[in-house]
N, C-alpha and C positions, 0 to 999 in steps of 0.2 A: 349327414352334412347339410347345413343350412343352405337355402337357396335365396335368390334375390329377384324381385320384380320391380320394375319402374312404373310408377303411376303418374300419368300426365294430368296435372291438375287443371281446373277450370280457369285459373289466372295465368296459364301458360308455363308454369314452372313444373319441374320434374322432381318427384320424391321417390327415393329408393327405399324399399321395405324389405327387410330380411324376413323370410318366411320358413316355416318348418312343414313337414309333410302333412301333419295333422292340423294345420292351421286353416281356418275357414276363410273364404274370400271376404266374408263380412268383417272379420278382424283386420284384414289388409285395408279395407275401405275405412274402417274407424281409425286405424293407426295413421293413415295418410291424412284423413280429415282433421284429426286432432292437432297435427303439426302445422297446419295452415289455417286453422280456425273455421273450417267448414262444418256444416251439419250433415253427418252421415246419413240421417234418415231422409234427407231430401236429394240424395245423389245415388247414382248407380255406377257400375263398372262395365266397360265394353272392351271387347277384344276383337279387332278387325271389324268394327262397327256392328257387332253383335253383342247383345246383353248376355252376361254370364250370371249363372245362378249363385247368389251369395251364400246359400246354405251349403254348398259343396266344400269339401276339404280340398286343399291344393293338390293332393296326390290323386284325387279322382276328377279334377277339373279338366285334365288334358292340356293344361297350359304349360308351355316349355319354360326352362329356366331363363332368367334375364329377359323375359317378355315384357312388352309395354302395354299397360292397361290405361284406358282412357276413362277419366272420372267426369261424368256429365250430370247435370241436374235433371231430375225427374219432373213429370208433369204435376204430380201431387205427392204430398208426403207419404212415406211408406206406412201403411196402417199396421197397428199392433193388434194382433188377434191371439186368442187362446189356442194352445196346442194340446193335443191328446197324447199322453206318454203312457206306454205299457211297459212294465217291468216283468221279466220272466226269471224264475229260480231254476236251480239245477234239477229239481224234481218235476219241472214242466208246468208248475202252477203259475198263473198270470194274474195281474191286477192292473187296471188302467184308471187314469184320472185326468182331469182337465186342469191345466196350469198356464200361467203367463210366462213368456220367454225370460223375464227377469228373475224367476225363481231359481235358487241354486239346486244342485243335484241332491244334496243332502236332505233338503226339505221335501223333495219328491219321494225319496226313498223312505223318509219317516212317515209320510202320509200313507204310503201304500204297504210297506213291509217294515213297520217299526220294530216288531218283536224279532224278526229274523236278523235285521241289521244290528240290533244290540247284541245278539248272541254270536255274531261273526267276530273272529279274532282279527281278521284283516279284510273288511269288505271292499269289493271292487266292482265298479260299474263299468260295463263294456258297451260302447256305442260305436257302430261302424268298426274302425280299427283303432279307436282311441280308448285308453284305459284311464279311469280316475281312481286312484288307489287311496284308501283311507278316508276317514270322515273329515279330516282337516282339508284335504284337497277337494272333497266334495262341497264343502261349504264355500270355497273360493271359486268354484266353477259353476256358471250359470248355464241354463239351457241355451241361451242366446250365444254363448261363447262356443258351444258345440255345433252351432249351425241350426239349431231347432227354433225357428221363428214362425213357422206356419205348418199346418197339416198334422201329420201323425208321426210318431217316432217309437221305435222299439229298442229296449235296452235289456241287458242281462246283469243280474246281481248275483255274484259268486263270492265264495270265501276262499282266499288263497293263503297257503301257508307261507311263512316268512321266507323259507328257502326257494319258493316258487315265484316270488314276486318279479324276478328278472326274466321269467319266461313269458312269452306271449300266449294268452289264453285262448284266442280265437283263431289259431292256425289250424287249417284242415290238413289232416294226414290222410292221403289216399290209401285205399286198400291195396294190399300186395297183389301184384298181377301173377296169376297162375301160368306156368309155362304151357304153351300150346303143344298138344300132341299132333303127330302127323295125321291122325284120323280126323281131327277137327279142322285141318286146313281147307279141304274142299268145301265143307259146308260154310266156313267163314267167307271164302272167296265168293261162293255163290250168293250169299246174303249180301255181300258188298256190291256185287254186280247188280243184284236185283234192286238194291236201294238207289243206285245211280241212274242217271237218265231222266230226267226231266231236266219268253220270252213274250207289247201284246197287240197286234192287230186283230180285229174281230172278223169272223166269217160265219156263214150260216151252216149249221149242222144238218146236212141233207140225209135222205134215206140211203143214197149210194155210200156216203162216208160212214154211216153207222154199219152198213153191211161189210164194208171193207175193214172197219175196226173190229167187227165180230170175227172175221176170218183171220185177222192178224193177232188178236188178243189171245194170250195163253189161257187155257182152261185151269181154273184154280184147283179143281179136284184132281187133275192129272199132273199138276206141277211137280209133285214129288217123284213120280215115275219118270217124268221127262228129264229131271236132273240126273237121275240114276243112269238113264240111257245115254245122256250127253257125255258123262264121264267115261263111259265105255267106248264111245265113238271118237274120243278126242285124238287118240293115237292114229286111228285109221285116216282121220281128216288131215292130219299134219303132212302126210305123204302125198296127198292129192293136191294138184294146183288149184289155187283159188279161182272160183268161177265168178264172172261179173253178174250182178243182179240187175234186173231190169225194173225201173220205176216209170210207169207210163205217165207220171205227172211231171217228169223233169224236162221233157223236150217240148216242142211246139205243140199247139192244139190244147184241148181241155184235158183235164185229169181223168184217166180211165180207171185207175185203181190207186188207192192210197196205201202204198206198201212202204212206209217209212222205216219200219223195224225189219232189218235185213234178216235177223235171226229167225223170226217167225216166217218170213218169206221162204227161207231155205227149208224150214220144216215142212211147209206146204209142198215144196217141190219134191222133198224126199218121200212124202206120202204118195205122190204120183208114181214114183218109181217102185216103192216097196209094196204098195197096195195094188189096186187095179188101174192100169194105164188107160187113159181115155182113147177112143178110136180117133185116128188122124188120117185125113184124106189129102195127100199131096196132089194138087191138080195142075201143077205147071212148074216152070223154072223158078229159081230163087225161093224154093220151099213155099211155094204159093198155097195159101189156105183161105177158104171162105167160110165164114160163120155168120149167124144172124143174132142181132141184139135182142130181137123180140123173143127168141127161144130162151135166151139168158134171163129176160125179165119174167117170162112165165115160170121159170124155175124159182126165181126169187120170190114171186107172189105166193108161192105155196108155203113160205116160211110162217111159223106161228108168231103171234104177237109178242111173246116173250123174247123173241130173237132181237127185237128192236129195244129192249130195255137196257139203259146204260148201266154198266158195271164200273167198278172202281178202276179197272184197267182201261176202260174206254175213256174215262174222264182224264186219267193220267196221260194218255196218248194225245187227246185233244189239247190239254194244257201244254204238253211238250211242243206240239206243232205251233201253238200260239206264241210261245217264247222264242222259238227259232225264227218266226216271221218278224217279231218285234226287234229282236237283236240284230237282224240283218238290215232293217229299215232305219232304226234310230242311230246306230253307230257307224253308218256309212259315211266316209269322208267326202268332202267336196273335191271333184276332179275336173281338170280341164279336158277339152275335146281330145287333145293328143294323148293324155293319160288314159282316158276312157277307151280310145282305140287300142292303146298298148295293152290294157287289161283284157279287152275282148280277144286280141290275138293270143295272149297268154292262155286264156281259157280255151280257145279253140285248139292250141297245140296240146294242152293237157288232155283234152278229150280225144284228140287224135292218137296220142300215145296210149291211152287207157282202153279205148274201144276200137276194135278192128272191124266191126260190123254195125250196121244200123238197121233196126226193125221198124218198118212203117206199116201202118194200118190205115187203109183208105175206106172211109165210110161213105156209103151211097144214100140218097134220099130215102130209099125203101128199107133202110136200117140193115142192109147187108154190109159186111166188112170184108175187104180183101187184104190179106197180110202177106208181106214179102220182106226178104232180107237183102240189103244193099251195102255198098261200101261208103264210108263217109265222104270220100273225094268225088263220087259220082254226082252228076248234076240232076236236077229235077226232070230234065228231058228224058233221062233213062227211066225214071219212075213213070212218066207219062206213056212211054212205049210199053212198059210192062202192064200198065192198066189197060191200054188199048187192046192188048191181046185177049182180054177176058170179057170185053163189052159185047153186048148183043148187036149194037150198031157201031162198029169201030170207025166208020167214016165221019161220024159227027165230031165237031170240035167240042172240047170240054175244058174246064179249069180246076185246078187244085188249090185249096185255101185252107187257112187256119182260122179258128175262132176261140174265144173272143179277144179283140174285135176282128171282124172279118178282114183278112189280108190275103189277096191273091198272090201266090208265090211265083216269082219269075223263073222261067225254065232254064236260064243260063247260069244260075248260081248253084253251088254245091250243097249237099245236105248239111255239111258242117257249117257253112255260112248261114244257112237257113235255121240253124239251131234244132235240127232234127236228129241230133245224135245225143244219146244212144238210141232213142226211140221217139216216135211222134205219131200223132193221129191227124190225118189230113182228110179234108172233106171234098167231095166230088159234086160238080154241077155241069150240065150242058150249057153251052153258050146260048142256044135257043131255049128260052124260058118255058115254052110249052112242053118240052121233053122231060122236065124236071118233076112232073107229077108223080106222087107216090105209087100210082097204079101202073106207071110205065115200067117196061122191062129195061133194066141197066145191065145186068150180067147175063151171059148166055145161059140157057136152061140146062145145058149139060154140066155147067159148074154149080148151078143151084142144086142139082140133084146129088151133089157130093159135099154136102154141108158138113163141117166139123163144129163141135161145141167150142165155146169160148175157153173152157178149161183145156181142151185139146189143143187149141192155138197156142196157149201159153206153154203147154207141155212140149210142143214141137220146137219152140224156141230154145227151151232149156235143153232138150235132147241135142239140138244142133250145136249149142255152145259147148256142151260137155264132150261131144264127139270130136269137135274141132281142137279143143284143149288137149284131148288124149293123144291126138296124132301130131300136135305141134312140137317141134324140137325144143322150144323154150318152155 
């Protein structure tokens, strides 16, 4: 079915032009120009104030039916340059030559493949989705009418039988799809899952991030074994309640571990239970645990240099984090203060429904960390009372704050209001500055003697959550 476009002429008049799917936009410009006496070489077409390519066919231009095109004069006359045309035969042989756009198709064929064209019963030239059938039609068709006015063009020269002339020669027929067997379904689903998952603000790739990436990235050599074990454990995992995962970078304070991939995080936790569980020393209420960051750093310093080499999985994870950061910043709508407060309250309610406990880590200037478990509705004053019970000098006044930037937390607000749910890292300082020296004692010696490793602190939290989910009626 023929379509129609409306050309708004420079003199203010409108010209309707009937177009076909294989008609180029240059032909539309020439048709409208001829009816009003304009020179098509000195004008161009625009759609929504944007220039359109005159070499495109109407079917590939993306223009809708009954659209309005604006015809405007150009700064200089459109130059006429030679084009390079390449013709390919059915046997794969090719020849190319340089021609002017005013040459007809038959002269191009004669210059490149004169012997073959004479032997063909019905020669056909195929360009894009246009077919020029027979020598007579080729003599009447120029390269310019096909939209070839600059650059390079590729054509096919074939010989069609008379009974096949009504069939389209360049239609692609897809291969038949083989029916999938049940044995192939798991591997297909796994490959689809592996391919999914990867937005841009920039950030510095630190050593801590690389170490966490190494811990969370899957081992390529053991990926096949991991997939086999995962299929066997699927049924057992369906019957167990889903356990919440802790991300030490989602709450207040700085990021302790970058564990964005929950599946790898769960694998690490399973290794703690199935292999050798770390030694955990519970030193007080709220599952209190003390560990040292210096001990963790000494353990990390023993790693070989090859540990810090970026792999393909590391780069994919970094790119995924960048995309998530960019998508959250660029697409954020503008909100009023009331709407922002409403969104904040919604987020708080969602956290309150999802997390029943809050894990806090209080870091001291001597790089010792005290870990405890609280309820989201408890105030910071409860946390201060908890910390005071482990201090070497409990009578001294102190402050709890988050960084960066440094923000001293008020004691009358709840952990949910302070964005400490589901977990956060708080910092400790005495009010008297002279007591904050690294050589000073912050925690009592009897608690320092019962240190737990950082892995043991994480293991204790996971064990607490699983034990609580097992006895919960829900």
